Structures are given as C-alpha cells and as structure tokens.
N, C-alpha and C positions, 0 to 999 in steps of 0.2 A: 328087578333089573339086575343083571349080572355085569360086573365091572369088566372092561376090556382086558385082554391078556397083558397089555403093557402097563397095567395099574395093579397096585398091591398095597398092603400095609406092611410096615417093617420098621426096623430101627433107623432113625435118621442120623445124619452125619453131625447134627448139632450136639455138642457136648455142653451140658449145663455146668454151672460153677460147682455143683456138688458131685460132679463126675458121672452123672447119669446121662443116658442118651434116650430121649423120649421115643415112643412108638408113634408113627405118623403115616400119612398117605404119601406114597412114593410112586413115581412113574418114570418110564424110560423117556429120554428127551425127544424121541420121535413121536411120542404121544401128543405133544403140543403143536405139532405141525398143522393139524386141521382141527384143533380144539376150539370150542366156542367159549368166549368169556361170558360167564353167567352172572357176574356181579350186578350188572345193570337190571337184572330181573329180580334181584333180592334173594337169590339162593336157588338151589337145584329144584326144589319143589315147584316154585313159581316158573322156572324155566320149562319144566316138563308139562306144566298146565297151560302153557301159551297156545 
C-alpha cells in the first residue's frame, strides 16, 4: 500500500527535553477531513482485514 500524498514521515514539532526532535508520521490537516478512526479496529492491519 502506498501512503497518500498528504502523508509523510518527517521531523515533528515536538522538542524533547534533550533538544532532539523525533521523526514521526506527519500529514496535512486536510488529510483528516475524510479520515477513518481505526483505533476501534485494534490497528491498521485489523482495519484492512475487515
């Protein structure tokens, strides 16, 4: 599966106390407009298997 163009990995805005900024999943705010909350499925694999 390929991630949509509005999603990527990159440095987050969170600055940790040691001065590092972790790499994480980032997305444009427009990506959440029609996003599905998959937490109730137990994760993305369970969501895809439904």
